[in-house]
Residue, then its C-alpha position, 0 to 999 in steps of 0.5 A: m549488950i549483944f549477948k544480953k539481947l541474944f540471951q533474951s531472944i533465947r529465953s523468949f524462944q524457950n518460953r514460946k516453945t514451952h507454951f507450944h509444948l503445953w498446948f500440944v500436951i493439952f491437945l494430946t490429952f484431950v484426944f487420948t482421954s476421948q479415945v480412952f473414955s469413950r467406950t464401945v459395947e457389942v451386943r449379940e443375939g440373945e443379949s440385952i441391948q438395953k442393959a448395954i445402953d444402961s451400962l454406958e455414959k455420954g459419948d459411948t457407943v453400942k454396936v448391935f449384931p444381926g439377930i432378932y431382939h424383942e425390946f423397947l430401947f430408951v436412950d437418955k444420954t447425950h453424945f450417944t451412938l446406937s449402931g447396928v452391924i450388918v453382916n452378909g446382908k443380915w440386919p439387927v431386927l427390933d421386933g415388938e411382936a405387936k405387943l410392945n408400944d415403942g421401938v426406940i426413944g431417945s431424949g439426949a442431944n447428939f444422938l445417932i441411930e443407924n442400921f436397924h430394922i424396926k417392926n411390929y410395934k403398936a405406937n412408934g418405931v423410933m422417936t426422939q423427945g426434945a433432943g437436938n443434933i439428931i441423926m436417924r439414918k439407914l433404918i427400915v421401919e415397918n408396921t410400927g403403929i402411929y408413927g414410923i420415924y418421929p423426932t419431936m421438939g428438936t433442933n438440927v435433925v437429919v433423917e436420911d436413907t431410910v425406908s418406912l412402910g405400913i404406918a397408920d399416921a405418918a411414916i416420917y413425922i417431923g413434929m415441932c422441930h427447927n432446922v431439919d433435913v429429910r433426904r433420900n428416904e423411901v416411904y410407902g404404904s402409909v396414910i401419910g408419907i412425910e408429915i411436917e407439922n408446926s415446924t420451921n426451916v425444913l428441907i425435904e429433898g430426894n425422897t421417893v414417896y408413893d402408895n400413901s393416902a397423901g405423899i408429903v404434907a406440911f400442916a400448921l395445926p391449932g392447939l399445940p405449943l408451936k404455932k406455925v409451919e414456915n420456911v419449908i423446901i420440898r425439892k427434887n422428890f419423886i411423888f407418885d401414885n399416892n392413892h392408898r385407902n386411908f386406914a387411920e384410926p377413925g376420928a383421928l385427925v389424919a383420918g380426914v386426909p383425902p386419898g390421892i394427894g401428892i403434896g399437901v400444904m395446910a395453913g403453911d407459910e413460905v413453903t417452896i415446891e420445886g423440881n419434883i416429879i409429881r405423877r398420877n395422884s388422883f385428887a391433887g398433885i399439889g393441894i394448898g389450903d387453909n385450916n378448913l382443908l380437913p373436916n376434923s381440923k377446925s378448932p379455935d386458936p387465935d395464935v395460928e394464922p389459918n391461911p396459907d401465905r407466901n407459898k411458891v410452886l416453882e417448876n415441877v413435872f406434873i403427869d396424869n394427876g387428877s385421873r382415877k382408876w377403879n381402885d382409886f374410886i374405891s379408896w375415895i368411897f371408903y373415905v367419904i363413908r368414914v367421914v360421914f359416919s364420924g359425924n364430920p361434914i364432907p370437906e368444902s371444895p375450892n369453889g365453895g361447894k361440897v367436894g361430893i362423892f367423886p370430885e374432879g382432880y387437878d395438878i393443883v387444887a387450892s382453897g383460894k385463901g391466903k395471900d402472896n402465893c405464886l405459881s410458875s408456868p400456870d398455863s402448863v398445869t390443870k388447876i382450881g382455886t388459884s385465881e388470886y395466885g401471882i406468877c413466880s419470878p423465873k429467876e426464883s430458885t432454892e438451889q443456893i440452900k444446901t441444908m437447913i442444919g444450923d449451929p450445933k450449939l443450938g441443938e445442945a440447948k433445951s428447946d427453951a427454958r420452960e418448966l419441966g411439965k411444959q417441956v415434957f408436954g411439948a416433947v412427949c404428949s403434944g404429938c397426940h393431944s391438943m387443947t380442943l382438937r382430937t389429933v390421935g388421943p382425946p383433947i386435953k379439955e376432955i382429960q381435964d373434965k374427966y380427972k379434974k385435979d386428980v394428978y395421981g389419976v393421970v400419972s397412974f393411967a399414963s404409967m399403965p394405960k388400957k383401952v377405954r374408948e372405942g375409936f381410939i388406939e390404946m395409949p402407949s405406957q409412959k412409965y419410962l419417963g419416971n415419976e418426977k416427969l409424969t407428975a410434972v406433966a400431969n400438973y401442967i395438963l390439968n392446969l392448962k386454960d383454954e380462954g377461947s378468943k384469948g387463946v391457950v394460957k400455958 
């Protein structure tokens, strides 16, 4: 009996040992195959980066050595790394020579791009479309047209340790994304430094933002697939001297942004502003308003609640906001002239009158609309339009929130289970086109009036566009999307219905 139990014990131990060996072999096999089958290709000056990308698959890496590369890069692969190699202070440079439209477009989940200097493109520097688990870091983005760094329709997006300048719309533009961290970036010399548009769960922290028309803005715009800005933290940023002349394309939405704004919130909800140094922004250190804030942002969309609600301005440092130097007056006069000649009215001031040519500036300018908004230490700041604001609790803080990035599984999935045309529209087209409002390109309603049901006409123009309207920039070619996606999105756009008070039927 004793020997029988001993034998059973030995067999049990051997079985456990066998199972352990089996799992250990599986683990080693996974590690080994991952290392073996994840390839890295090196590219040097004179070689093609795109050719290297096309030769690789999921999980692979392209390393690009210093040199100047005149290319548009398209990465339609998941778990992919595009990494520059910096040698003796020299960077790999993507230079569009003011001829190419886009620098880099990524459309696969789990995409990392780092260590590139991207400059002289006509539309965008680096853009991701409908992709999640995105990291964009250690980039210099300069003079790249409409947007510098531009993730759209993504979940779990990190933009960190970058420098962007000379952008005619937003240096960093977060469009219709969820779970985003924007941290330790330097943005300057652009119309808008950092723009959060129709996005939720966003942390903007530790950035240096200066010499833009407006520093950091959070806008909820009508006519887009996602309908709100909510749960945004703007914290521990240095925001100063955002008084640059607004040089956006006349008639574009951001052409209506007044110069001299440090932080702007338009129709945003649950935006918390805390621990920032906000200095010498000539019109408003912080501006909080409804959808009438911009002269060309009014468009009916019953799914967009137009007022700012539940916003909190906690403890910040305000220095010399609302004061103007002679060059600030020039920027403001230039802005007023452009607005008048565009056919739009001068924006309304918080007291219901017109802003006028030289409006007074304050630390905080509010439209007076919205509910459940609050200020900390209201007596310590200059302000207008905040009479309905409450006083924030002295215990209120966002310190417990370290990141907005969520479960990686959320970034693996598509934004939602929509048909192909709707998905492409949200990820690619909606950054420039809404139903009835001009943002960058013409409204969809005008496109429908022009093309009727001519799907082929839309596909042809999107593949090989040309400048046909004064006051609009030339549309970048979308040929890289391929015929299937272009046809699907053309069908989707031409069949969108605007039903007025009932909203947009998609």
